[in-house]
N, C-alpha and C positions, 0 to 999 in steps of 0.2 A: 506492499500499500506506499502510495506515495503522496504527497502534497503538492500543491501547484509550484512549491520553489525548486522541489525534486527531492527534497530530504524525508527519508521516513519518517511517517509520522512515529510518537511516540519513544522515538532513540535519543538515548543520552549522548549529548554533547556538551563541551565544558563552555560552550557559550549562552547556553541554556540561563538563565537568571533564577534564583532560588524561589520567584514569586509564580515561575512557571508551573502549572500542575505536575507536568515529567519530572521535576524535581522534588516533589513532595514526599516525605514518607510514607510507604505502606504498613497498614497495620491489619490483619486478618484476626478474624474474633478467634482462632485457634491459638493466637499466642499468649491468649490470657483466660485459657478455659480450663478448668480444675481437673473436668472428665479426661484431659489428654494428657500423654506421657510428654516426657523432651524428645523422645524419639517420634512421636505425632506432632509435634510443633509447636510445644508449649516452649514459651522463652522467660516464663514468669515465676517466681517461687509457688509451690502449688498452694501453701498458707495463706496467700496473697488473691490469687486466680477467683475468678466467678464461673459458676456451674452455668455451661452452657450459654456464652452472651452472644447477643444477634449484632447484626451490622448496624440495626436501625438503633438499639440502645447507646451502640458505642458513638454514632454522629450525633445521638440525642444530647451526651454529656460531654462530647467534645464543641460542638457549638455553642452550650451555657458556657463554656471555657471561654469563648471568645477566639477559637480557632476558625480558618477558613477549611472547610473540611469538604473534600469528592467523596461519592460512593459511586463505586465499579462493581458490575456484575460477574465479578469474577471467582473462580473457586479457586483455594486452598490446594497446591499441588499433592500435599500429604492427606487430603481429607478424602475418606474412601467413601462415604456417602456423599451422592450428588443430589442431595434434598435442596428444594430452595431455603429450608431454615439454616444450612450451612453454607450458603453462597453468601458472596458480597465481601469487599475489599475498601477501607477505609483509606481515602489517602488525606494527609494533614499537613501545612505548610508550616514547616518549624521555623525557616529561617525568614529575614526580609534580606532584600536584594543586597543589603549591607554586609551582610553575613551575622548579625545579632541576631538572638531567638525573637521569635513572636511574642513569646511571653516568658517572661524574666523567671517564672516557678518554674518552667517545664524546658530547659536547656536541651533535652534529648528525647529519643525515641523510648528509652526504658522510664523515662521520669514522665511519660506522656499515659505508657501504658499502666505504672503503679496508679495513677490517678483515675484512668478506666476502672481498675479492680477497686478501687475505694468508693469510686460514686455510684455505679451501675448499680449495686445491691441497695441503693440510698433511693434509686428511681422509683415512684410510684407503682410503675405496673408490677415491678419486682416484690413492691411491698404488699399489694393484693393478692400475687400468686402466694406469698407465703402464710398470708394470714388466714387464705380459703385452703390450704394443707393441713393447720393444723386441729381444726374440731374432726376429723376423720382418725380419732382414735377409737378402736374396738378392744374392750377387755378381753374379747374372747378369742381375738386372733392368736394368742398363745397357746392356744389349745391343738392338743395333735400333733404338738411337734415333738416325736421322741427320736430316738437314739437310730442311725440309719445303720444298715448292714455295715458299712463301711469299706478300705479295700480289701482284697481277697489276694 
């Protein structure tokens, strides 16, 4: 695919500015998913991660933090499931054209991921889900669990 100038679209070149979306950092939901292993693409310590984050939640948190955000319909290469739930890639402008961070509180990709892990559980959509899951406590659910035959 070529643009009108003859250069390939979305290919990195040194003369691109930090404000060009091609220079923005990419963050996949798998990077902060507590259900993933390091081999499956998690990049944050498990105790700080979020359970099954979506690209919509990530976008909401980053827009609220004042970042310029782009959402792309991409699938993470290590993701086995091709469902819509796991699709999505977030692009975030990390630096201004002069090379300084857009937001002084988040100078690196890792600091943005830690912020996402901290804020996604506080979203209203997450709080409603957890409140709806709690009343399903059945006292009889422990019945019938005996010792199995085990390995032979």
